[in-house]
C-alpha positions in Angstrom: 23.9 -18.2 17.9 22.6 -14.9 20.2 20.9 -15.9 23.4 17.8 -14.7 23.7 19.3 -11.9 26.3 21.8 -11.3 23.4 21.3 -9.2 20.2 22.2 -10.4 17.1 24.9 -8.9 15.7 23.2 -8.2 12.1 23.4 -5.1 9.6 20.8 -2.8 10.1 19.6 -0.9 7.0 20.3 2.8 7.0 17.0 5.1 6.6 16.7 8.4 6.2 13.2 9.7 7.7 12.0 13.0 8.8 8.7 14.4 9.7 9.3 17.9 8.0 10.1 17.1 5.0 7.7 18.0 2.5 8.9 15.8 -0.3 8.0 13.0 1.4 3.9 11.7 1.2 2.0 13.8 3.0 0.1 12.3 5.7 -3.8 12.9 6.0 -5.6 12.1 9.3 -8.6 11.0 8.8 -11.9 8.8 10.0 -13.8 10.0 13.1 -11.3 10.1 16.0 -8.3 11.4 13.3 -7.5 7.3 13.9 -6.9 6.6 10.6 -4.0 8.2 8.0 -4.5 8.5 4.0 -1.6 8.8 1.8 -1.0 8.7 -1.9 1.4 6.1 -3.4 2.3 4.9 -7.1 1.0 2.1 -8.4 3.1 0.1 -10.4 2.4 -3.4 -12.8 5.4 -5.1 -14.6 8.2 -2.9 -13.6 6.1 0.0 -14.6 4.6 3.3 -12.8 0.3 3.2 -13.9 -0.4 6.0 -11.2 -1.4 6.5 -8.2 -4.1 4.8 -4.8 -5.2 6.5 -1.9 -3.8 4.3 1.1 -5.7 4.0 4.3 -4.0 2.8 7.5 -6.1 2.2 10.3 -5.7 1.9 14.2 -4.7 -1.4 13.5 -1.7 -1.1 10.9 -4.1 -2.7 8.4 -3.7 -1.3 4.6 -6.7 -0.6 2.4 -6.9 1.2 -1.2 -9.5 3.1 -2.9 -11.5 0.3 -4.5 -12.3 3.3 -7.5 -8.4 4.2 -8.2 -8.0 -0.3 -8.0 -11.0 -0.5 -10.5 -9.8 1.9 -12.7 -5.8 2.0 -12.6 -6.2 -2.3 -13.6 -8.8 -2.2 -15.5 -6.8 0.4 -17.9 -4.2 -2.9 -18.2 -3.9 -5.5 -21.2 -4.5 -8.4 -19.2 -6.2 -6.8 -16.2 -6.0 -9.3 -12.9 -8.3 -11.2 -11.0 -12.2 -9.5 -10.4 -12.1 -6.2 -11.0 -15.8 -5.8 -11.1 -16.0 -7.2 -7.5 -14.7 -4.0 -5.9 -16.9 -1.7 -4.8 -15.9 1.8 -6.0 -15.5 4.9 -3.8 -14.6 2.3 -0.5 -11.5 1.2 1.1 -10.6 -2.3 0.4 -8.2 -4.2 2.4 -5.3 -5.8 0.5 -6.8 -9.2 2.5 -10.3 -8.6 0.3 -8.3 -8.0 -3.1 -5.9 -11.0 -2.9 -9.3 -12.7 -2.2 -10.2 -11.6 -5.8 -7.1 -12.6 -7.4 -5.5 -9.3 -7.3 -2.6 -9.2 -5.5 -1.1 -6.3 -4.6 1.5 -5.8 -1.7 3.2 -2.5 -0.1 7.1 -2.9 -0.4 8.4 -0.8 2.2 11.8 -0.7 0.3 10.8 1.4 -2.7 7.6 2.9 -1.0 5.1 2.0 -3.5 2.4 -0.7 -4.0 3.2 -3.1 -6.2 1.2 -5.6 -8.5 2.5 -9.5 -8.2 1.4 -11.6 -11.2 
């Protein structure tokens, strides 16, 4: 076991990331001081892509999704989850608030997408 002063010998995942890569999701600064970033991410339900959602990341690294996007995409599912009618349209909604409404969305960094957990 490694001591607190010695790094553990854990394997690292090789990640390729290039800010100049035009193929990646284009991040848009937003907020009154540019203290937020907006990106488009694919939303997956039951293993299939059902569209894209606007994700806002605030200055505290909290994630929000556009309520209208969530209602439109999840409302089209055969068995929509949770309390979709209680989501404010056109407003950013936190992932925590969605979970309180019975809608378990998660950002999956390894696939760089949002997934609905059922």
